[in-house]
C-alpha distance (Angstrom), angle and dihedral (degrees) to the residues before:
residue distance angle dihedral
X1 . . .
X2 3.80 . .
X3 3.80 118.7 .
X4 3.79 124.3 -155.6
X5 3.87 106.1 -166.4
X6 3.79 132.1 -160.7
X7 3.77 121.8 -175.6
X8 3.82 124.3 -130.2
X9 3.81 112.8 -163.1
X10 3.86 121.7 -151.8
X11 3.83 113.6 -168.0
X12 3.80 112.1 -147.4
X13 3.74 99.3 172.5
X14 3.78 143.4 -41.3
X15 3.79 109.5 -34.9
X16 3.80 93.5 -2.0
X17 3.84 125.6 103.2
X18 3.82 139.8 164.0
X19 3.81 117.0 -144.6
X20 3.83 115.2 -150.1
X21 3.77 117.0 -166.5
X22 3.79 116.8 -137.1
X23 3.76 103.6 -164.8
X24 3.76 136.0 -177.4
X25 3.77 124.0 -156.4
X26 3.76 129.4 -153.7
X27 3.84 118.0 -164.7
X28 3.81 111.6 160.2
X29 3.80 120.8 -168.3
X30 3.83 128.8 -173.8
X31 3.81 118.9 -152.4
X32 3.83 127.2 -173.8
X33 3.80 110.3 -113.4
X34 3.83 107.5 169.4
X35 3.85 144.4 -45.0
X36 3.79 129.4 -110.5
X37 3.79 120.3 -148.3
X38 3.76 130.2 -0.9
X39 3.87 133.7 -119.8
X40 3.81 115.5 -84.5
X41 3.79 146.2 73.9
X42 3.79 102.1 -93.6
X43 3.86 130.4 94.8
X44 3.76 109.6 -57.0
X45 3.75 93.1 12.2
X46 3.81 122.6 116.1
X47 3.79 142.4 -152.6
X48 3.80 126.4 -176.4
X49 3.81 97.0 -3.9
X50 3.82 101.7 -158.3
X51 3.83 103.7 165.2
X52 3.83 130.4 38.9
X53 3.81 131.6 -178.8
X54 3.81 135.5 168.2
X55 3.80 117.6 -147.6
X56 3.83 126.8 -145.9
X57 3.85 89.3 -94.9
X58 3.77 90.6 58.5
X59 3.76 95.3 -109.0
X60 3.86 115.6 144.8
X61 3.82 116.9 -133.3
X62 3.81 116.8 -161.3
X63 3.79 127.7 -177.0
X64 3.81 109.0 -130.0
X65 3.83 116.9 -146.6
X66 3.81 136.2 -107.7
X67 3.77 114.9 -68.6
X68 3.79 114.2 -133.4
X69 3.78 133.5 -170.8
X70 3.89 118.7 -127.9
X71 3.83 88.4 -93.4
X72 3.78 91.4 55.3
X73 3.81 96.0 -106.0
X74 3.80 122.4 136.8
X75 3.82 116.3 -84.5
X76 3.83 109.3 -170.4
X77 3.82 92.1 -167.5
X78 3.74 95.8 65.3
X79 3.81 116.6 72.8
X80 3.79 114.8 -42.3
X81 3.74 96.5 131.0
X82 3.80 142.3 87.8
X83 3.81 109.7 -99.2
X84 3.82 118.2 -147.9
X85 3.84 126.2 -151.3
X86 3.81 126.9 -176.7
X87 3.82 122.1 -120.7
X88 3.79 89.7 -86.7
X89 3.82 91.8 53.8
X90 3.85 96.2 -105.4
X91 3.75 114.1 145.3
X92 3.83 109.8 -114.4
X93 3.87 106.5 168.4
X94 3.75 147.4 -61.2
X95 3.81 141.8 -96.1
X96 3.83 119.5 -135.3
X97 3.79 130.8 -9.6
X98 3.76 139.6 -126.6
X99 3.79 119.9 -71.2
X100 3.77 146.4 76.4
X101 3.80 100.6 -90.9
X102 3.83 130.3 94.7
X103 3.73 112.0 -53.4
X104 3.84 92.9 7.1
X105 3.82 127.1 118.5
X106 3.74 140.4 -137.8
X107 3.80 95.9 -170.5
X108 3.75 113.5 -22.0
X109 3.75 113.2 -144.0
X110 3.85 132.3 159.7
X111 3.81 118.0 34.9
X112 3.78 131.8 -158.8
X113 3.79 134.0 174.0
X114 3.79 116.0 -152.2
X115 3.80 111.0 -124.2
X116 3.79 89.3 -148.1
X117 3.86 105.5 44.1
X118 3.85 98.6 16.7
X119 3.84 86.2 -133.5
X120 3.83 115.0 152.3
X121 3.84 116.5 -124.8
X122 3.80 115.8 -161.3
X123 3.79 127.6 -172.2
X124 3.84 109.0 -130.3
X125 3.76 102.1 -161.2
X126 3.81 108.7 -170.0
X127 3.82 91.7 33.4
X128 3.82 85.4 54.8
X129 3.81 97.6 -135.8
X130 3.82 146.7 85.3
X131 3.83 118.8 -104.2
X132 3.84 119.0 -151.3
X133 3.81 124.2 -155.0
X134 3.80 129.7 -177.8
X135 3.79 122.1 -118.6
X136 3.80 90.8 -87.9
X137 3.83 91.9 54.1
X138 3.77 96.1 -103.8
X139 3.84 113.7 145.9
X140 3.83 113.1 -110.4
X141 3.79 108.1 174.0
X142 3.84 146.8 -50.7
X143 3.78 128.6 -120.3
X144 3.77 144.4 167.7
X145 3.78 141.4 51.6
X146 3.76 125.5 -130.3
X147 3.79 141.1 -171.5
X148 3.81 122.0 -81.9
X149 3.78 131.4 -120.0
X150 3.81 116.7 -53.1
X151 3.79 125.1 -153.6
X152 3.81 111.0 -91.2
X153 3.81 94.1 21.7
X154 3.78 124.8 101.1
X155 3.79 93.9 -166.9
X156 3.81 135.2 54.8
X157 3.78 141.8 158.9
X158 3.80 126.8 50.8
X159 3.80 115.0 2.7
X160 3.82 125.9 169.5
X161 3.88 122.9 16.3
X162 3.80 124.3 -155.2
X163 3.86 139.4 155.9
X164 3.76 137.0 -139.7
X165 3.82 125.0 -139.0
X166 3.83 92.9 -93.1
X167 3.83 93.3 54.9
X168 3.75 100.3 -103.6
X169 3.88 112.7 144.5
X170 3.77 124.8 -134.3
X171 3.78 119.0 -157.7
X172 3.80 125.3 -174.1
X173 3.83 115.3 -127.0
X174 3.85 97.2 -148.9
X175 3.81 98.9 -165.1
X176 3.78 94.1 31.3
X177 3.82 89.2 58.4
X178 3.82 93.3 -136.6
X179 3.77 142.6 95.1
X180 3.80 116.6 -119.0
X181 3.84 121.9 -146.2
X182 3.82 116.3 -147.4
X183 3.78 135.9 177.5
X184 3.83 114.3 -114.2
X185 3.80 86.7 -95.5
X186 3.79 92.9 56.0
X187 3.81 101.6 -101.6
X188 3.79 110.8 148.7
X189 3.84 111.8 -119.5
X190 3.80 105.7 170.6
X191 3.81 144.8 -40.8
X192 3.81 135.5 -120.0
X193 3.84 124.8 -149.3
X194 3.79 140.7 17.5
X195 3.81 135.3 -137.4
X196 3.81 115.8 -75.5
X197 3.78 149.0 72.8
X198 3.82 100.9 -90.5
X199 3.82 122.3 102.0
X200 3.76 108.5 -75.6
X201 3.78 92.3 25.9
X202 3.82 126.8 101.6
X203 3.79 144.3 -152.0
X204 3.78 100.7 -166.6
X205 3.81 111.0 -16.6
X206 3.84 100.6 -149.2
X207 3.78 116.3 162.2
X208 3.83 114.9 35.1
X209 3.81 128.0 -177.2
X210 3.81 135.5 166.0
X211 3.80 112.7 -140.9
X212 3.81 114.0 -115.3
X213 3.79 86.7 -146.4
X214 3.79 108.3 46.1
X215 3.80 104.4 10.2
X216 3.80 90.1 -124.3
X217 3.80 121.5 143.2
X218 3.81 119.2 -113.7
X219 3.80 113.3 -164.2
X220 3.82 134.4 -178.5
X221 3.81 103.1 -139.8
X222 3.75 96.7 -156.4
X223 3.81 106.9 -165.5
X224 3.81 93.5 33.7
X225 3.81 86.8 55.4
X226 3.74 94.9 -135.0
X227 3.81 145.9 99.7
X228 3.76 120.3 -117.9
X229 3.83 129.6 -159.0
X230 3.77 116.8 -157.7
X231 3.82 132.3 -177.7
X232 3.81 117.2 -115.3
X233 3.84 86.8 -95.1
X234 3.80 91.6 54.6
X235 3.78 98.6 -103.8
X236 3.79 116.1 147.2
X237 3.83 113.5 -107.3
X238 3.83 104.5 162.5
X239 3.81 139.2 -0.3
X240 3.80 124.5 -172.9
X241 3.77 140.3 166.4
X242 3.81 138.0 51.1
X243 3.78 137.4 -154.9
X244 3.79 115.5 -68.4
X245 3.80 144.2 78.6
X246 3.79 100.9 -99.8
X247 3.79 126.7 100.9
X248 3.83 109.5 -63.0
X249 3.81 91.2 14.9
X250 3.82 126.1 110.4
X251 3.78 142.4 -156.1
X252 3.75 102.2 -158.9
X253 3.82 106.1 -35.5
X254 3.83 113.2 -147.9
X255 3.81 119.6 165.2
X256 3.77 119.1 48.1
X257 3.80 133.7 -176.8
X258 3.82 135.6 -177.6
X259 3.83 121.4 -158.0
X260 3.80 131.1 -152.0
X261 3.79 89.6 -86.4
X262 3.80 92.9 49.5
X263 3.79 93.9 -110.2
X264 3.82 108.8 154.9
X265 3.83 122.9 -133.8
X266 3.79 115.9 -165.8
X267 3.81 126.9 -170.7
X268 3.85 99.6 -139.9
X269 3.81 91.5 -158.5
X270 3.79 109.8 -165.3
X271 3.82 90.5 34.8
X272 3.85 86.6 57.4
X273 3.77 96.4 -134.9
X274 3.80 145.4 95.1
X275 3.83 119.7 -118.0
X276 3.80 124.4 -160.2
X277 3.79 126.6 -152.3
X278 3.75 136.3 177.6
X279 3.83 120.2 -116.5
X280 3.80 89.6 -88.0
X281 3.79 93.2 56.9
X282 3.83 94.7 -104.3
X283 3.82 112.9 150.2
X284 3.81 113.4 -113.3
X285 3.79 107.9 168.9
X286 3.84 145.8 -33.7
X287 3.79 133.1 -139.3
X288 3.77 132.9 -165.3
X289 3.79 141.2 40.8
X290 3.83 133.4 -136.5
X291 3.79 119.7 -97.7
X292 3.82 90.2 -136.5
X293 3.80 91.2 -128.3
X294 3.83 120.1 128.4
X295 3.80 113.1 -109.8
X296 3.82 111.9 -114.0
X297 3.82 120.6 -95.4
X298 3.74 124.3 -126.0
X299 3.79 111.0 -70.3
X300 3.81 93.1 21.3
X301 3.80 123.5 109.1
X302 3.84 105.7 -80.4
X303 3.82 95.8 -112.7
X304 3.76 133.8 97.8
X305 3.76 116.2 -115.3
X306 2.95 115.5 -106.5
X307 3.83 103.9 24.9
X308 3.80 116.3 -138.2
X309 3.73 108.8 -165.9
X310 3.79 98.6 173.4
X311 3.82 113.6 131.9
X312 3.82 113.5 -83.5
X313 3.79 96.1 16.6
X314 3.81 117.8 119.2
X315 3.79 139.0 -179.2
X316 3.79 93.5 -151.4
X317 3.82 122.5 -28.4
X318 3.78 111.7 -119.0
X319 3.80 134.0 160.5
X320 3.82 120.3 20.2
X321 3.74 143.3 -173.4
X322 3.84 135.0 -179.3
X323 3.80 124.4 -146.5
X324 3.83 132.8 161.9
X325 3.81 96.5 -21.3
X326 3.75 94.5 -42.2
X327 3.81 126.4 112.0
X328 3.85 115.8 -155.7
X329 3.82 114.4 -158.4
X330 3.78 127.0 -173.9
X331 3.79 114.4 -128.8
X332 3.78 91.3 -145.0
X333 3.84 103.9 -157.7
X334 3.79 97.6 23.4
X335 3.79 99.4 64.3
X336 3.80 101.1 -122.6
X337 3.82 144.7 90.0
X338 3.77 117.3 -125.6
X339 3.83 116.7 -148.5
X340 3.77 117.1 -146.9
X341 3.76 129.1 -164.4
X342 3.86 112.8 -133.6
X343 3.76 116.2 -148.4
X344 3.78 131.2 176.8
X345 3.73 95.3 23.3
X346 3.79 93.9 132.8
X347 3.84 119.8 75.9
X348 3.81 110.7 -111.4
X349 3.82 130.0 -167.4
X350 3.81 116.1 -94.1
X351 3.89 119.0 -137.3
X352 3.85 84.8 -108.3
X353 3.81 89.1 68.5
X354 3.83 90.4 57.9
X355 3.82 89.1 49.0
X356 3.77 88.9 51.7
X357 3.75 92.4 55.9
X358 3.79 91.1 45.6
X359 3.81 90.8 51.6
X360 3.71 90.2 48.5
X361 3.88 90.2 51.4
X362 3.83 91.1 48.3
X363 3.80 89.2 51.1
X364 3.83 91.5 51.5
X365 3.80 90.8 46.1
X366 3.79 92.1 49.0
X367 3.80 91.8 53.6
X368 3.81 90.7 51.3
X369 3.84 92.1 47.6
X370 3.79 91.0 50.9
X371 3.77 91.8 50.4
X372 3.81 91.2 49.3
X373 3.82 92.3 49.8
X374 3.79 90.6 49.8
X375 3.80 91.3 48.9
X376 3.90 92.0 49.5
X377 3.77 91.3 47.6
X378 3.85 91.8 51.5
X379 3.81 91.0 50.9
X380 3.83 93.1 48.7
X381 3.83 90.7 50.1
X382 3.81 91.1 51.4
X383 3.84 90.8 52.3
X384 3.80 92.1 50.4
X385 3.82 92.4 49.2
X386 3.80 89.1 50.5
X387 3.86 91.6 53.9
X388 3.81 91.1 48.5
X389 3.82 91.2 51.2
X390 3.80 89.8 54.1
């Protein structure tokens, strides 16, 4: 439990003070609530869910992976669309289809819904672009150009999608090791970051979110096995994490979310878990365990063997989103999204804070009592002197 302490000072007299501690405690817990989707290739079934969003109506949108033939060649009729589930998790339809044309996908990945227009932005990996759809799922336009495949990386193209308060959209260029800033219409404005291991540099910026509190960027730096926090101008503020499987360590973090209290949720992919940190990068909790199954190889069906669909078990954690106290996490090689309930995210007063206020009150009362005693003593003395004079 992390304590953030403020001191209240009660002055009792010259050279004497009582310090009351006003503390706030943060103890976040994640609890499995339900799953959305099931592994497979039919309607409402999922494989390699990379992007997740929840719209204002409570519908869950999930990008479904790239369909392949047995020989590994592209099959546009398998997956390659954004699947839509109603608030109860029932499959209700899809946005887009496989292909190379307008509004078509060759592996949809990161998703983002503009807070201003409610348009849906979808990273279209092998078509090397972002596709935009209106709130009714009608194709609007495509934009962007991103780096190609780098040696040692299985993914490239557009990664995370996020928005600032003015409606500009930021898209990670995974192989370009930078974050591109676009107007809402897709015109490139500027870029943040370069390739490297220093603060402000990236090796595979995957999950990207702008804090609703500070406007800072929070980025999962996948191959540097860390999380970076940058100012709105792109200046490095904080970096934390290293490779490993202990608390606060990562093995290729992908999805990343920031809540209204600036707690940070990180999909620690190969470790098959989610880790939670406060805004200063201090570890709070972790949730999830690995299924034990080997991830599929290229050309194999995109599911672990065997599947383990018990709650809280993952075969890699992938795409994420946070909405109204719920964290949605893609179970990458098990064809589902697990919904977790977040509790204790808001700082709450510790009992010590009440004690602090009591001590402060006692101090104030003591000062008043002392003054009253002094006043009464002075009056009594005056009366005695008057009697003596008579």
